C-alpha positions in Angstrom: 101.2 90.2 101.6 100.8 86.8 103.3 103.6 84.4 102.6 101.4 81.5 103.7 98.8 82.4 100.9 101.7 82.4 98.4 102.8 79.1 99.6 99.3 77.6 99.4 99.1 78.9 95.9 102.5 77.5 95.0 101.5 74.0 96.4 98.3 74.1 94.2 100.1 75.3 91.2 102.6 72.6 91.7 99.9 69.9 91.9 98.3 71.3 88.7 101.6 71.3 86.8 102.4 67.8 88.0 99.1 66.5 86.7 100.2 67.9 83.3 103.5 66.2 83.4 105.7 69.2 84.5 108.4 68.6 87.1 109.5 72.3 88.0 110.3 72.7 91.7 107.7 74.9 93.4 110.0 77.6 94.6 111.2 78.2 91.1 107.7 78.6 89.6 106.0 80.5 92.3 108.1 82.1 95.0 108.5 85.8 94.6 108.8 88.6 97.0 105.7 90.6 95.7 105.9 92.9 98.8 109.1 94.4 97.9 108.1 94.8 94.3 104.6 96.3 94.8 105.2 98.0 98.2 102.1 99.4 100.0 100.5 100.9 96.9 98.6 98.0 94.9 96.5 100.7 93.3 99.5 101.8 91.1 98.9 98.5 89.1 95.1 99.0 88.7 93.0 100.8 86.2 90.1 102.5 87.9 87.2 102.2 85.6 83.8 103.8 85.1 82.3 102.7 81.8 78.7 102.4 82.4 76.9 103.9 79.4 74.5 105.9 81.7 77.1 107.1 84.1 76.4 110.7 85.3 79.0 113.5 85.2 79.1 113.2 89.1 79.9 109.5 89.0 82.7 110.2 86.4 84.0 113.0 88.5 83.9 110.9 91.6 85.8 108.0 89.8 88.5 110.5 88.7 88.9 111.9 92.2 89.1 108.3 93.6 91.8 107.5 91.0 93.8 110.6 91.9 93.3 110.0 95.7 94.4 106.4 95.7 96.9 106.8 92.8 95.6 104.3 90.5 97.7 103.5 87.4 94.9 105.1 85.2 91.3 106.1 85.1 89.4 104.5 82.3 86.2 106.3 81.2 84.0 106.9 78.2 85.7 109.1 75.4 83.2 112.1 76.0 84.8 112.7 79.5 88.4 112.4 78.4 88.8 116.2 78.4 87.4 116.5 81.9 89.8 113.8 83.2 92.8 115.3 81.4 92.2 118.7 82.9 91.6 117.2 86.3 94.6 114.9 86.3 97.1 117.3 84.5 99.4 117.5 87.7 98.9 113.8 88.6 100.7 110.7 87.8 97.3 109.0 87.0 97.0 108.3 83.2 93.8 108.9 81.4 92.5 105.8 79.4 89.5 105.4 77.2 87.8 102.9 75.0 86.4 102.8 71.5 83.0 101.2 70.9 82.5 99.9 74.4 80.0 98.5 75.5 78.4 98.7 72.3 
């Protein structure tokens, strides 16, 4: 992660907070060593999703494969494919996630 980017964000956040009347020192509100917390695998914090109502079985299987390959936190798919994902990811740390009534 780029510390200069964080410093720029901290500066902008500090300006916005000052406009609202807050007077918190920037290092206290923004500085954080995200790299040591996240490490090299940002994917572990992301849900990999395929919720297109017209998604094909091949697209769902590709999404499941990508989630396993890159070790996403979960794969979020339509309920009718949960059994497929559950079986495919049974030995993986990737969780299976679904939705109810989405997108309808």
